PDB file of N, CA, C and O in Angstrom:
ATOM      1  N   MET A   1       0.854  -1.261   0.085  1.00  0.00           N
ATOM      2  CA  MET A   1       0.073  -0.015   0.072  1.00  0.00           C
ATOM      3  C   MET A   1       0.947   1.369   0.101  1.00  0.00           C
ATOM      4  O   MET A   1       0.668   2.381  -0.543  1.00  0.00           O
ATOM      5  N   LYS A   2       1.971   1.216   0.911  1.00  0.00           N
ATOM      6  CA  LYS A   2       2.841   2.317   0.922  1.00  0.00           C
ATOM      7  C   LYS A   2       3.483   2.895  -0.439  1.00  0.00           C
ATOM      8  O   LYS A   2       3.691   4.084  -0.682  1.00  0.00           O
ATOM      9  N   TYR A   3       3.804   1.563  -1.442  1.00  0.00           N
ATOM     10  CA  TYR A   3       4.310   1.896  -2.628  1.00  0.00           C
ATOM     11  C   TYR A   3       3.426   2.453  -3.681  1.00  0.00           C
ATOM     12  O   TYR A   3       3.811   3.197  -4.584  1.00  0.00           O
ATOM     13  N   ILE A   4       2.040   1.979  -3.472  1.00  0.00           N
ATOM     14  CA  ILE A   4       1.131   2.438  -4.271  1.00  0.00           C
ATOM     15  C   ILE A   4       0.924   4.004  -3.976  1.00  0.00           C
ATOM     16  O   ILE A   4       0.851   4.801  -4.912  1.00  0.00           O
ATOM     17  N   LEU A   5       0.845   4.354  -2.818  1.00  0.00           N
ATOM     18  CA  LEU A   5       0.679   5.821  -2.718  1.00  0.00           C
ATOM     19  C   LEU A   5       1.907   6.554  -3.118  1.00  0.00           C
ATOM     20  O   LEU A   5       1.675   7.671  -3.580  1.00  0.00           O
ATOM     21  N   TRP A   6       3.181   6.198  -3.054  1.00  0.00           N
ATOM     22  CA  TRP A   6       4.152   6.673  -3.691  1.00  0.00           C
ATOM     23  C   TRP A   6       4.184   6.875  -5.103  1.00  0.00           C
ATOM     24  O   TRP A   6       4.650   7.903  -5.595  1.00  0.00           O
ATOM     25  N   LEU A   7       3.614   5.750  -5.911  1.00  0.00           N
ATOM     26  CA  LEU A   7       3.512   5.759  -7.188  1.00  0.00           C
ATOM     27  C   LEU A   7       2.368   6.882  -7.704  1.00  0.00           C
ATOM     28  O   LEU A   7       2.354   7.495  -8.772  1.00  0.00           O
ATOM     29  N   LEU A   8       1.500   6.938  -6.685  1.00  0.00           N
ATOM     30  CA  LEU A   8       0.411   7.834  -7.151  1.00  0.00           C
ATOM     31  C   LEU A   8       0.843   9.271  -6.837  1.00  0.00           C
ATOM     32  O   LEU A   8       0.259  10.149  -7.472  1.00  0.00           O
ATOM     33  N   LYS A   9       1.573   9.563  -6.147  1.00  0.00           N
ATOM     34  CA  LYS A   9       2.289  10.788  -5.677  1.00  0.00           C
ATOM     35  C   LYS A   9       3.105  11.094  -6.752  1.00  0.00           C
ATOM     36  O   LYS A   9       3.116  12.270  -7.113  1.00  0.00           O
ATOM     37  N   ALA A  10       3.850  10.221  -7.391  1.00  0.00           N
ATOM     38  CA  ALA A  10       4.801  10.464  -8.419  1.00  0.00           C
ATOM     39  C   ALA A  10       4.243  10.769  -9.516  1.00  0.00           C
ATOM     40  O   ALA A  10       4.759  11.623 -10.237  1.00  0.00           O
ATOM     41  N   ALA A  11       2.960  10.071  -9.904  1.00  0.00           N
ATOM     42  CA  ALA A  11       2.170  10.262 -11.177  1.00  0.00           C
ATOM     43  C   ALA A  11       1.592  11.653 -11.194  1.00  0.00           C
ATOM     44  O   ALA A  11       1.535  12.387 -12.181  1.00  0.00           O
ATOM     45  N   ILE A  12       1.163  11.925  -9.959  1.00  0.00           N
ATOM     46  CA  ILE A  12       0.524  13.522 -10.065  1.00  0.00           C
ATOM     47  C   ILE A  12       1.577  14.442 -10.152  1.00  0.00           C
ATOM     48  O   ILE A  12       1.425  15.390 -10.921  1.00  0.00           O
ATOM     49  N   PHE A  13       2.648  14.341  -9.492  1.00  0.00           N
ATOM     50  CA  PHE A  13       3.925  15.428  -9.660  1.00  0.00           C
ATOM     51  C   PHE A  13       4.192  15.350 -11.158  1.00  0.00           C
ATOM     52  O   PHE A  13       4.037  16.369 -11.830  1.00  0.00           O
ATOM     53  N   PHE A  14       4.627  14.085 -11.791  1.00  0.00           N
ATOM     54  CA  PHE A  14       4.929  13.994 -13.077  1.00  0.00           C
ATOM     55  C   PHE A  14       3.758  14.870 -14.200  1.00  0.00           C
ATOM     56  O   PHE A  14       4.059  15.605 -15.141  1.00  0.00           O
ATOM     57  N   THR A  15       2.616  14.554 -13.796  1.00  0.00           N
ATOM     58  CA  THR A  15       1.558  15.273 -14.558  1.00  0.00           C
ATOM     59  C   THR A  15       1.679  16.678 -14.452  1.00  0.00           C
ATOM     60  O   THR A  15       1.683  17.347 -15.485  1.00  0.00           O
ATOM     61  N   LEU A  16       1.783  17.243 -13.286  1.00  0.00           N
ATOM     62  CA  LEU A  16       1.714  18.729 -13.145  1.00  0.00           C
ATOM     63  C   LEU A  16       3.027  19.356 -13.700  1.00  0.00           C
ATOM     64  O   LEU A  16       3.078  20.422 -14.314  1.00  0.00           O
ATOM     65  N   PHE A  17       4.221  18.441 -13.360  1.00  0.00           N
ATOM     66  CA  PHE A  17       5.362  18.893 -14.157  1.00  0.00           C
ATOM     67  C   PHE A  17       5.215  18.957 -15.654  1.00  0.00           C
ATOM     68  O   PHE A  17       5.798  19.890 -16.206  1.00  0.00           O
ATOM     69  N   ALA A  18       4.537  18.122 -16.394  1.00  0.00           N
ATOM     70  CA  ALA A  18       4.443  18.067 -17.801  1.00  0.00           C
ATOM     71  C   ALA A  18       3.511  19.187 -18.287  1.00  0.00           C
ATOM     72  O   ALA A  18       3.623  19.705 -19.398  1.00  0.00           O
ATOM     73  N   PHE A  19       2.491  19.557 -17.288  1.00  0.00           N
ATOM     74  CA  PHE A  19       1.395  20.648 -17.562  1.00  0.00           C
ATOM     75  C   PHE A  19       2.340  22.086 -17.469  1.00  0.00           C
ATOM     76  O   PHE A  19       2.215  23.007 -18.277  1.00  0.00           O
ATOM     77  N   ALA A  20       3.172  22.089 -16.486  1.00  0.00           N
ATOM     78  CA  ALA A  20       4.156  23.248 -16.425  1.00  0.00           C
ATOM     79  C   ALA A  20       4.937  23.519 -17.529  1.00  0.00           C
ATOM     80  O   ALA A  20       5.127  24.667 -17.932  1.00  0.00           O
ATOM     81  N   LEU A  21       5.497  22.327 -18.148  1.00  0.00           N
ATOM     82  CA  LEU A  21       6.544  22.408 -19.192  1.00  0.00           C
ATOM     83  C   LEU A  21       5.631  22.775 -20.771  1.00  0.00           C
ATOM     84  O   LEU A  21       6.088  23.379 -21.742  1.00  0.00           O
ATOM     85  N   ASN A  22       4.425  22.264 -20.635  1.00  0.00           N
ATOM     86  CA  ASN A  22       3.555  22.844 -21.926  1.00  0.00           C
ATOM     87  C   ASN A  22       2.995  23.873 -21.855  1.00  0.00           C
ATOM     88  O   ASN A  22       2.422  24.261 -22.873  1.00  0.00           O
ATOM     89  N   ASN A  23       2.950  24.656 -20.707  1.00  0.00           N
ATOM     90  CA  ASN A  23       2.284  26.102 -20.634  1.00  0.00           C
ATOM     91  C   ASN A  23       3.155  26.991 -20.306  1.00  0.00           C
ATOM     92  O   ASN A  23       3.018  27.558 -19.222  1.00  0.00           O
ATOM     93  N   GLN A  24       4.187  27.302 -21.113  1.00  0.00           N
ATOM     94  CA  GLN A  24       5.180  28.322 -20.841  1.00  0.00           C
ATOM     95  C   GLN A  24       5.075  29.593 -21.694  1.00  0.00           C
ATOM     96  O   GLN A  24       6.019  30.377 -21.796  1.00  0.00           O
ATOM     97  N   GLN A  25       3.902  29.769 -22.297  1.00  0.00           N
ATOM     98  CA  GLN A  25       3.652  30.727 -23.195  1.00  0.00           C
ATOM     99  C   GLN A  25       3.728  32.190 -22.499  1.00  0.00           C
ATOM    100  O   GLN A  25       3.679  32.033 -21.279  1.00  0.00           O
ATOM    101  N   GLU A  26       3.810  33.276 -22.779  1.00  0.00           N
ATOM    102  CA  GLU A  26       3.802  34.514 -22.030  1.00  0.00           C
ATOM    103  C   GLU A  26       2.240  34.797 -22.172  1.00  0.00           C
ATOM    104  O   GLU A  26       1.680  34.618 -23.253  1.00  0.00           O
ATOM    105  N   VAL A  27       1.554  35.244 -21.044  1.00  0.00           N
ATOM    106  CA  VAL A  27       0.289  35.743 -21.082  1.00  0.00           C
ATOM    107  C   VAL A  27       0.225  37.092 -20.251  1.00  0.00           C
ATOM    108  O   VAL A  27       1.011  37.377 -19.347  1.00  0.00           O
ATOM    109  N   SER A  28      -0.748  37.820 -20.657  1.00  0.00           N
ATOM    110  CA  SER A  28      -0.987  39.214 -20.132  1.00  0.00           C
ATOM    111  C   SER A  28      -2.138  39.175 -19.349  1.00  0.00           C
ATOM    112  O   SER A  28      -3.185  38.683 -19.771  1.00  0.00           O
ATOM    113  N   VAL A  29      -2.005  39.717 -18.103  1.00  0.00           N
ATOM    114  CA  VAL A  29      -2.929  39.716 -17.259  1.00  0.00           C
ATOM    115  C   VAL A  29      -3.192  41.271 -16.911  1.00  0.00           C
ATOM    116  O   VAL A  29      -2.331  41.963 -16.368  1.00  0.00           O
ATOM    117  N   ASN A  30      -4.355  41.708 -17.245  1.00  0.00           N
ATOM    118  CA  ASN A  30      -4.705  43.177 -17.023  1.00  0.00           C
ATOM    119  C   ASN A  30      -5.604  43.416 -15.666  1.00  0.00           C
ATOM    120  O   ASN A  30      -6.708  42.936 -15.409  1.00  0.00           O
ATOM    121  N   PHE A  31      -4.762  44.344 -14.841  1.00  0.00           N
ATOM    122  CA  PHE A  31      -5.628  44.620 -13.831  1.00  0.00           C
ATOM    123  C   PHE A  31      -6.158  46.057 -13.621  1.00  0.00           C
ATOM    124  O   PHE A  31      -5.926  46.818 -14.560  1.00  0.00           O
ATOM    125  N   PHE A  32      -6.791  46.543 -12.620  1.00  0.00           N
ATOM    126  CA  PHE A  32      -7.456  47.715 -12.845  1.00  0.00           C
ATOM    127  C   PHE A  32      -6.489  48.961 -12.930  1.00  0.00           C
ATOM    128  O   PHE A  32      -5.354  48.802 -12.481  1.00  0.00           O
ATOM    129  N   PHE A  33      -6.836  50.207 -13.473  1.00  0.00           N
ATOM    130  CA  PHE A  33      -6.025  51.268 -13.793  1.00  0.00           C
ATOM    131  C   PHE A  33      -4.946  51.081 -14.618  1.00  0.00           C
ATOM    132  O   PHE A  33      -3.997  51.860 -14.533  1.00  0.00           O
ATOM    133  N   GLY A  34      -4.933  50.071 -15.493  1.00  0.00           N
ATOM    134  CA  GLY A  34      -4.035  50.103 -16.540  1.00  0.00           C
ATOM    135  C   GLY A  34      -2.999  49.289 -16.182  1.00  0.00           C
ATOM    136  O   GLY A  34      -2.117  49.224 -17.037  1.00  0.00           O
ATOM    137  N   THR A  35      -2.784  48.504 -14.968  1.00  0.00           N
ATOM    138  CA  THR A  35      -1.803  47.803 -14.461  1.00  0.00           C
ATOM    139  C   THR A  35      -1.731  46.478 -15.246  1.00  0.00           C
ATOM    140  O   THR A  35      -2.721  45.765 -15.407  1.00  0.00           O
ATOM    141  N   LEU A  36      -0.319  46.144 -15.800  1.00  0.00           N
ATOM    142  CA  LEU A  36      -0.251  44.950 -16.555  1.00  0.00           C
ATOM    143  C   LEU A  36       0.671  44.053 -16.016  1.00  0.00           C
ATOM    144  O   LEU A  36       1.749  44.520 -15.648  1.00  0.00           O
ATOM    145  N   TRP A  37       0.430  42.675 -15.878  1.00  0.00           N
ATOM    146  CA  TRP A  37       1.435  41.626 -15.556  1.00  0.00           C
ATOM    147  C   TRP A  37       1.449  40.664 -16.520  1.00  0.00           C
ATOM    148  O   TRP A  37       0.510  39.956 -16.883  1.00  0.00           O
ATOM    149  N   GLN A  38       2.839  40.685 -17.003  1.00  0.00           N
ATOM    150  CA  GLN A  38       3.131  39.529 -18.075  1.00  0.00           C
ATOM    151  C   GLN A  38       3.980  38.587 -17.486  1.00  0.00           C
ATOM    152  O   GLN A  38       5.025  38.909 -16.919  1.00  0.00           O
ATOM    153  N   ALA A  39       3.527  37.292 -17.609  1.00  0.00           N
ATOM    154  CA  ALA A  39       4.213  36.072 -17.050  1.00  0.00           C
ATOM    155  C   ALA A  39       3.998  34.820 -17.654  1.00  0.00           C
ATOM    156  O   ALA A  39       3.000  34.805 -18.375  1.00  0.00           O
ATOM    157  N   PRO A  40       4.653  33.717 -17.580  1.00  0.00           N
ATOM    158  CA  PRO A  40       4.056  32.492 -18.341  1.00  0.00           C
ATOM    159  C   PRO A  40       2.855  32.027 -17.542  1.00  0.00           C
ATOM    160  O   PRO A  40       2.606  32.334 -16.376  1.00  0.00           O
ATOM    161  N   LEU A  41       2.137  31.232 -18.348  1.00  0.00           N
ATOM    162  CA  LEU A  41       0.786  30.826 -18.167  1.00  0.00           C
ATOM    163  C   LEU A  41       0.817  29.918 -16.803  1.00  0.00           C
ATOM    164  O   LEU A  41      -0.115  29.936 -15.999  1.00  0.00           O
ATOM    165  N   VAL A  42       1.917  29.175 -16.647  1.00  0.00           N
ATOM    166  CA  VAL A  42       1.819  28.255 -15.469  1.00  0.00           C
ATOM    167  C   VAL A  42       1.914  29.087 -14.259  1.00  0.00           C
ATOM    168  O   VAL A  42       1.170  28.867 -13.304  1.00  0.00           O
ATOM    169  N   LEU A  43       2.912  30.165 -14.245  1.00  0.00           N
ATOM    170  CA  LEU A  43       2.705  30.939 -12.948  1.00  0.00           C
ATOM    171  C   LEU A  43       1.516  31.747 -12.816  1.00  0.00           C
ATOM    172  O   LEU A  43       1.198  32.127 -11.689  1.00  0.00           O
ATOM    173  N   VAL A  44       0.743  32.094 -13.923  1.00  0.00           N
ATOM    174  CA  VAL A  44      -0.545  32.872 -13.687  1.00  0.00           C
ATOM    175  C   VAL A  44      -1.438  31.722 -12.863  1.00  0.00           C
ATOM    176  O   VAL A  44      -2.026  31.980 -11.813  1.00  0.00           O
ATOM    177  N   VAL A  45      -1.442  30.497 -13.469  1.00  0.00           N
ATOM    178  CA  VAL A  45      -2.556  29.487 -13.053  1.00  0.00           C
ATOM    179  C   VAL A  45      -1.923  29.074 -11.407  1.00  0.00           C
ATOM    180  O   VAL A  45      -2.740  28.794 -10.530  1.00  0.00           O
ATOM    181  N   LEU A  46      -0.719  29.070 -11.161  1.00  0.00           N
ATOM    182  CA  LEU A  46      -0.266  28.896  -9.826  1.00  0.00           C
ATOM    183  C   LEU A  46      -0.635  29.890  -8.925  1.00  0.00           C
ATOM    184  O   LEU A  46      -1.060  29.595  -7.808  1.00  0.00           O
ATOM    185  N   ALA A  47      -0.502  31.149  -9.338  1.00  0.00           N
ATOM    186  CA  ALA A  47      -0.762  32.301  -8.535  1.00  0.00           C
ATOM    187  C   ALA A  47      -2.102  32.219  -8.199  1.00  0.00           C
ATOM    188  O   ALA A  47      -2.299  32.117  -6.988  1.00  0.00           O
ATOM    189  N   ALA A  48      -3.158  32.234  -8.961  1.00  0.00           N
ATOM    190  CA  ALA A  48      -4.727  32.016  -9.009  1.00  0.00           C
ATOM    191  C   ALA A  48      -4.965  31.074  -8.058  1.00  0.00           C
ATOM    192  O   ALA A  48      -5.695  31.435  -7.134  1.00  0.00           O
ATOM    193  N   PHE A  49      -4.487  29.811  -8.033  1.00  0.00           N
ATOM    194  CA  PHE A  49      -4.688  28.804  -7.066  1.00  0.00           C
ATOM    195  C   PHE A  49      -4.130  29.055  -5.790  1.00  0.00           C
ATOM    196  O   PHE A  49      -4.762  28.637  -4.820  1.00  0.00           O
ATOM    197  N   THR A  50      -3.017  29.687  -5.598  1.00  0.00           N
ATOM    198  CA  THR A  50      -2.384  30.025  -4.133  1.00  0.00           C
ATOM    199  C   THR A  50      -3.595  31.121  -3.727  1.00  0.00           C
ATOM    200  O   THR A  50      -4.160  30.915  -2.653  1.00  0.00           O
ATOM    201  N   ALA A  51      -3.943  32.062  -4.382  1.00  0.00           N
ATOM    202  CA  ALA A  51      -4.775  33.176  -3.810  1.00  0.00           C
ATOM    203  C   ALA A  51      -6.132  32.654  -3.481  1.00  0.00           C
ATOM    204  O   ALA A  51      -6.812  33.167  -2.593  1.00  0.00           O
ATOM    205  N   GLY A  52      -6.562  31.558  -4.247  1.00  0.00           N
ATOM    206  CA  GLY A  52      -7.938  30.729  -3.974  1.00  0.00           C
ATOM    207  C   GLY A  52      -7.693  30.272  -2.639  1.00  0.00           C
ATOM    208  O   GLY A  52      -8.320  30.722  -1.680  1.00  0.00           O
ATOM    209  N   VAL A  53      -6.713  29.303  -2.530  1.00  0.00           N
ATOM    210  CA  VAL A  53      -6.468  28.823  -1.290  1.00  0.00           C
ATOM    211  C   VAL A  53      -6.270  29.614   0.036  1.00  0.00           C
ATOM    212  O   VAL A  53      -6.679  29.224   1.130  1.00  0.00           O
ATOM    213  N   ALA A  54      -5.620  30.727  -0.184  1.00  0.00           N
ATOM    214  CA  ALA A  54      -5.394  31.821   0.883  1.00  0.00           C
ATOM    215  C   ALA A  54      -6.785  32.236   1.183  1.00  0.00           C
ATOM    216  O   ALA A  54      -7.248  32.142   2.320  1.00  0.00           O
ATOM    217  N   LEU A  55      -7.472  32.705   0.147  1.00  0.00           N
ATOM    218  CA  LEU A  55      -8.534  33.352   0.519  1.00  0.00           C
ATOM    219  C   LEU A  55      -9.668  32.369   1.168  1.00  0.00           C
ATOM    220  O   LEU A  55     -10.399  32.745   2.084  1.00  0.00           O
ATOM    221  N   GLY A  56      -9.721  31.229   0.658  1.00  0.00           N
ATOM    222  CA  GLY A  56     -10.607  30.115   1.396  1.00  0.00           C
ATOM    223  C   GLY A  56     -10.183  29.996   2.827  1.00  0.00           C
ATOM    224  O   GLY A  56     -11.036  30.081   3.711  1.00  0.00           O
ATOM    225  N   VAL A  57      -8.887  29.800   3.119  1.00  0.00           N
ATOM    226  CA  VAL A  57      -8.539  29.692   4.745  1.00  0.00           C
ATOM    227  C   VAL A  57      -8.803  30.875   5.332  1.00  0.00           C
ATOM    228  O   VAL A  57      -9.032  30.686   6.527  1.00  0.00           O
ATOM    229  N   LEU A  58      -8.878  32.087   5.010  1.00  0.00           N
ATOM    230  CA  LEU A  58      -9.132  33.382   5.569  1.00  0.00           C
ATOM    231  C   LEU A  58     -10.546  33.385   5.890  1.00  0.00           C
ATOM    232  O   LEU A  58     -10.916  33.732   7.011  1.00  0.00           O
ATOM    233  N   VAL A  59     -11.327  33.040   5.032  1.00  0.00           N
ATOM    234  CA  VAL A  59     -12.856  32.979   5.056  1.00  0.00           C
ATOM    235  C   VAL A  59     -13.237  32.206   5.960  1.00  0.00           C
ATOM    236  O   VAL A  59     -14.059  32.633   6.770  1.00  0.00           O
ATOM    237  N   MET A  60     -12.703  30.749   6.077  1.00  0.00           N
ATOM    238  CA  MET A  60     -13.197  29.773   7.026  1.00  0.00           C
ATOM    239  C   MET A  60     -12.581  30.055   8.593  1.00  0.00           C
ATOM    240  O   MET A  60     -13.217  29.646   9.564  1.00  0.00           O
ATOM    241  N   MET A  61     -11.385  30.735   8.749  1.00  0.00           N
ATOM    242  CA  MET A  61     -10.986  30.949  10.069  1.00  0.00           C
ATOM    243  C   MET A  61     -11.717  31.206  11.080  1.00  0.00           C
ATOM    244  O   MET A  61     -11.596  30.472  12.060  1.00  0.00           O
ATOM    245  N   PRO A  62     -12.778  32.440  11.119  1.00  0.00           N
ATOM    246  CA  PRO A  62     -13.790  32.485  11.920  1.00  0.00           C
ATOM    247  C   PRO A  62     -14.488  31.359  12.397  1.00  0.00           C
ATOM    248  O   PRO A  62     -14.493  31.083  13.597  1.00  0.00           O
ATOM    249  N   ARG A  63     -15.159  30.599  11.436  1.00  0.00           N
ATOM    250  CA  ARG A  63     -15.876  29.436  11.672  1.00  0.00           C
ATOM    251  C   ARG A  63     -15.228  28.361  12.440  1.00  0.00           C
ATOM    252  O   ARG A  63     -15.799  27.659  13.275  1.00  0.00           O
ATOM    253  N   TRP A  64     -13.732  28.270  12.018  1.00  0.00           N
ATOM    254  CA  TRP A  64     -12.991  27.246  12.814  1.00  0.00           C
ATOM    255  C   TRP A  64     -12.768  27.589  14.264  1.00  0.00           C
ATOM    256  O   TRP A  64     -12.731  26.733  15.148  1.00  0.00           O
ATOM    257  N   TRP A  65     -12.609  29.002  14.485  1.00  0.00           N
ATOM    258  CA  TRP A  65     -12.247  29.208  15.729  1.00  0.00           C
ATOM    259  C   TRP A  65     -13.507  29.180  16.550  1.00  0.00           C
ATOM    260  O   TRP A  65     -13.418  28.841  17.730  1.00  0.00           O
ATOM    261  N   LYS A  66     -14.649  29.498  16.045  1.00  0.00           N
ATOM    262  CA  LYS A  66     -15.918  29.306  16.788  1.00  0.00           C
ATOM    263  C   LYS A  66     -16.247  27.981  16.986  1.00  0.00           C
ATOM    264  O   LYS A  66     -16.899  27.730  17.999  1.00  0.00           O
ATOM    265  N   ASN A  67     -15.912  26.983  16.173  1.00  0.00           N
ATOM    266  CA  ASN A  67     -16.212  25.544  16.482  1.00  0.00           C
ATOM    267  C   ASN A  67     -15.232  25.027  17.458  1.00  0.00           C
ATOM    268  O   ASN A  67     -15.566  24.054  18.135  1.00  0.00           O
ATOM    269  N   ARG A  68     -14.016  25.577  17.621  1.00  0.00           N
ATOM    270  CA  ARG A  68     -13.167  25.070  18.668  1.00  0.00           C
ATOM    271  C   ARG A  68     -13.397  25.743  20.035  1.00  0.00           C
ATOM    272  O   ARG A  68     -12.943  25.212  21.048  1.00  0.00           O
ATOM    273  N   ARG A  69     -14.080  26.886  20.092  1.00  0.00           N
ATOM    274  CA  ARG A  69     -14.388  27.420  21.287  1.00  0.00           C
ATOM    275  C   ARG A  69     -15.788  26.593  21.670  1.00  0.00           C
ATOM    276  O   ARG A  69     -15.909  26.114  22.797  1.00  0.00           O
ATOM    277  N   SER A  70     -16.496  26.497  20.994  1.00  0.00           N
ATOM    278  CA  SER A  70     -17.756  25.874  21.388  1.00  0.00           C
ATOM    279  C   SER A  70     -17.248  24.223  21.833  1.00  0.00           C
ATOM    280  O   SER A  70     -17.698  23.811  22.902  1.00  0.00           O
ATOM    281  N   ALA A  71     -16.457  23.423  21.147  1.00  0.00           N
ATOM    282  CA  ALA A  71     -15.934  22.342  21.662  1.00  0.00           C
ATOM    283  C   ALA A  71     -15.390  22.333  22.836  1.00  0.00           C
ATOM    284  O   ALA A  71     -15.671  21.456  23.653  1.00  0.00           O
ATOM    285  N   ALA A  72     -14.494  23.353  23.102  1.00  0.00           N
ATOM    286  CA  ALA A  72     -13.616  23.489  24.189  1.00  0.00           C
ATOM    287  C   ALA A  72     -14.792  23.554  25.595  1.00  0.00           C
ATOM    288  O   ALA A  72     -14.713  22.945  26.662  1.00  0.00           O
ATOM    289  N   ALA A  73     -15.663  24.347  25.209  1.00  0.00           N
ATOM    290  CA  ALA A  73     -16.734  24.704  26.131  1.00  0.00           C
ATOM    291  C   ALA A  73     -17.509  23.636  26.640  1.00  0.00           C
ATOM    292  O   ALA A  73     -17.825  23.488  27.821  1.00  0.00           O
ATOM    293  N   LYS A  74     -17.809  22.870  25.655  1.00  0.00           N
ATOM    294  CA  LYS A  74     -18.706  21.661  25.753  1.00  0.00           C
ATOM    295  C   LYS A  74     -17.899  20.590  26.568  1.00  0.00           C
ATOM    296  O   LYS A  74     -18.505  19.826  27.318  1.00  0.00           O
ATOM    297  N   THR A  75     -16.708  20.537  26.443  1.00  0.00           N
ATOM    298  CA  THR A  75     -15.664  19.504  26.836  1.00  0.00           C
ATOM    299  C   THR A  75     -15.526  19.903  28.477  1.00  0.00           C
ATOM    300  O   THR A  75     -15.501  19.036  29.350  1.00  0.00           O
ATOM    301  N   VAL A  76     -15.443  21.352  28.753  1.00  0.00           N
ATOM    302  CA  VAL A  76     -15.396  21.666  30.025  1.00  0.00           C
ATOM    303  C   VAL A  76     -16.692  21.503  30.791  1.00  0.00           C
ATOM    304  O   VAL A  76     -16.763  21.075  31.942  1.00  0.00           O
ATOM    305  N   ALA A  77     -17.761  21.908  29.998  1.00  0.00           N
ATOM    306  CA  ALA A  77     -19.174  21.601  30.575  1.00  0.00           C
ATOM    307  C   ALA A  77     -19.371  20.033  30.964  1.00  0.00           C
ATOM    308  O   ALA A  77     -19.932  19.737  32.019  1.00  0.00           O
ATOM    309  N   ASP A  78     -18.926  19.125  30.141  1.00  0.00           N
ATOM    310  CA  ASP A  78     -19.168  17.773  30.329  1.00  0.00           C
ATOM    311  C   ASP A  78     -18.173  17.219  31.490  1.00  0.00           C
ATOM    312  O   ASP A  78     -18.462  16.260  32.206  1.00  0.00           O
ATOM    313  N   ASN A  79     -17.084  17.883  31.568  1.00  0.00           N
ATOM    314  CA  ASN A  79     -16.306  17.291  32.741  1.00  0.00           C
ATOM    315  C   ASN A  79     -16.866  17.834  34.113  1.00  0.00           C
ATOM    316  O   ASN A  79     -16.770  17.152  35.133  1.00  0.00           O
ATOM    317  N   LYS A  80     -17.424  19.019  34.109  1.00  0.00           N
ATOM    318  CA  LYS A  80     -18.150  19.355  35.211  1.00  0.00           C
ATOM    319  C   LYS A  80     -19.349  18.793  35.459  1.00  0.00           C
ATOM    320  O   LYS A  80     -19.734  18.818  36.628  1.00  0.00           O
ATOM    321  N   ALA A  81     -20.133  18.219  34.519  1.00  0.00           N
ATOM    322  CA  ALA A  81     -21.203  17.592  34.612  1.00  0.00           C
ATOM    323  C   ALA A  81     -21.143  16.223  35.346  1.00  0.00           C
ATOM    324  O   ALA A  81     -21.954  15.884  36.208  1.00  0.00           O
ATOM    325  N   THR A  82     -20.165  15.523  34.941  1.00  0.00           N
ATOM    326  CA  THR A  82     -19.947  14.132  35.349  1.00  0.00           C
ATOM    327  C   THR A  82     -19.438  14.208  36.948  1.00  0.00           C
ATOM    328  O   THR A  82     -18.471  14.874  37.318  1.00  0.00           O
ATOM    329  N   PRO A  83     -20.272  13.405  37.800  1.00  0.00           N
ATOM    330  CA  PRO A  83     -19.650  13.251  39.021  1.00  0.00           C
ATOM    331  C   PRO A  83     -18.410  12.298  39.246  1.00  0.00           C
ATOM    332  O   PRO A  83     -18.346  11.291  38.540  1.00  0.00           O
ATOM    333  N   ALA A  84     -17.523  12.517  40.080  1.00  0.00           N
ATOM    334  CA  ALA A  84     -16.450  11.764  40.296  1.00  0.00           C
ATOM    335  C   ALA A  84     -16.799  10.535  40.947  1.00  0.00           C
ATOM    336  O   ALA A  84     -17.320  10.743  42.043  1.00  0.00           O
ATOM    337  N   THR A  85     -16.686   9.306  40.638  1.00  0.00           N
ATOM    338  CA  THR A  85     -17.125   8.288  41.140  1.00  0.00           C
ATOM    339  C   THR A  85     -15.981   7.355  41.656  1.00  0.00           C
ATOM    340  O   THR A  85     -15.076   6.968  40.917  1.00  0.00           O
ATOM    341  N   ILE A  86     -16.092   6.997  43.067  1.00  0.00           N
ATOM    342  CA  ILE A  86     -14.892   6.167  43.652  1.00  0.00           C
ATOM    343  C   ILE A  86     -15.260   4.709  43.776  1.00  0.00           C
ATOM    344  O   ILE A  86     -16.134   4.257  44.516  1.00  0.00           O
ATOM    345  N   THR A  87     -14.487   4.036  42.960  1.00  0.00           N
ATOM    346  CA  THR A  87     -14.709   2.673  43.066  1.00  0.00           C
ATOM    347  C   THR A  87     -14.066   2.120  44.201  1.00  0.00           C
ATOM    348  O   THR A  87     -13.323   2.829  44.881  1.00  0.00           O
ATOM    349  N   PRO A  88     -14.291   0.813  44.508  1.00  0.00           N
ATOM    350  CA  PRO A  88     -13.709   0.286  45.782  1.00  0.00           C
ATOM    351  C   PRO A  88     -12.133  -0.102  45.434  1.00  0.00           C
ATOM    352  O   PRO A  88     -11.364  -0.272  46.381  1.00  0.00           O
ATOM    353  N   GLU A  89     -11.772  -0.207  44.402  1.00  0.00           N
ATOM    354  CA  GLU A  89     -10.250  -0.146  44.216  1.00  0.00           C
ATOM    355  C   GLU A  89      -9.508   1.100  44.518  1.00  0.00           C
ATOM    356  O   GLU A  89      -8.417   1.134  45.087  1.00  0.00           O
ATOM    357  N   ASP A  90     -10.223   2.185  44.068  1.00  0.00           N
ATOM    358  CA  ASP A  90      -9.673   3.519  44.294  1.00  0.00           C
ATOM    359  C   ASP A  90      -9.917   3.998  45.779  1.00  0.00           C
ATOM    360  O   ASP A  90      -9.338   5.035  46.101  1.00  0.00           O
ATOM    361  N   ALA A  91     -10.574   3.474  46.565  1.00  0.00           N
ATOM    362  CA  ALA A  91     -11.072   4.050  47.923  1.00  0.00           C
ATOM    363  C   ALA A  91      -9.750   3.772  48.911  1.00  0.00           C
ATOM    364  O   ALA A  91      -9.052   2.782  48.694  1.00  0.00           O
ATOM    365  N   PRO A  92      -9.462   4.617  49.922  1.00  0.00           N
ATOM    366  CA  PRO A  92      -8.534   4.176  50.513  1.00  0.00           C
ATOM    367  C   PRO A  92      -8.700   3.191  51.724  1.00  0.00           C
ATOM    368  O   PRO A  92      -9.807   3.164  52.261  1.00  0.00           O
ATOM    369  N   HIS A  93      -7.785   2.446  52.164  1.00  0.00           N
ATOM    370  CA  HIS A  93      -8.008   1.150  53.036  1.00  0.00           C
ATOM    371  C   HIS A  93      -8.871   1.313  54.162  1.00  0.00           C
ATOM    372  O   HIS A  93      -9.685   0.469  54.537  1.00  0.00           O
ATOM    373  N   GLY A  94      -8.679   2.356  54.657  1.00  0.00           N
ATOM    374  CA  GLY A  94      -9.307   2.775  55.909  1.00  0.00           C
ATOM    375  C   GLY A  94     -11.007   2.881  55.813  1.00  0.00           C
ATOM    376  O   GLY A  94     -11.723   2.777  56.809  1.00  0.00           O
ATOM    377  N   VAL A  95     -11.443   3.073  54.644  1.00  0.00           N
ATOM    378  CA  VAL A  95     -12.812   3.716  54.501  1.00  0.00           C
ATOM    379  C   VAL A  95     -13.657   2.405  54.228  1.00  0.00           C
ATOM    380  O   VAL A  95     -14.873   2.480  54.048  1.00  0.00           O
TER     381      VAL A  95
END
């Protein structure tokens, strides 16, 4: 199984590497106010992917923090709600 995963990772890497080699044409990206960026197509695609991932993470951060706070509060509430029980094995010998 370990070797199959390595082969899959290698196949994905070589596929993306071939994609990068086949898309080296210069493209122009026009921004606002006449700003122009010229770069190879693969860099433009990589920049767009990276910006999308970063934006997705930033948008999800408040929800992740809220869920972590609520899970921590629930854990604390569950720990306070369960009474501590002493089993005969845990009791002192004189009791």
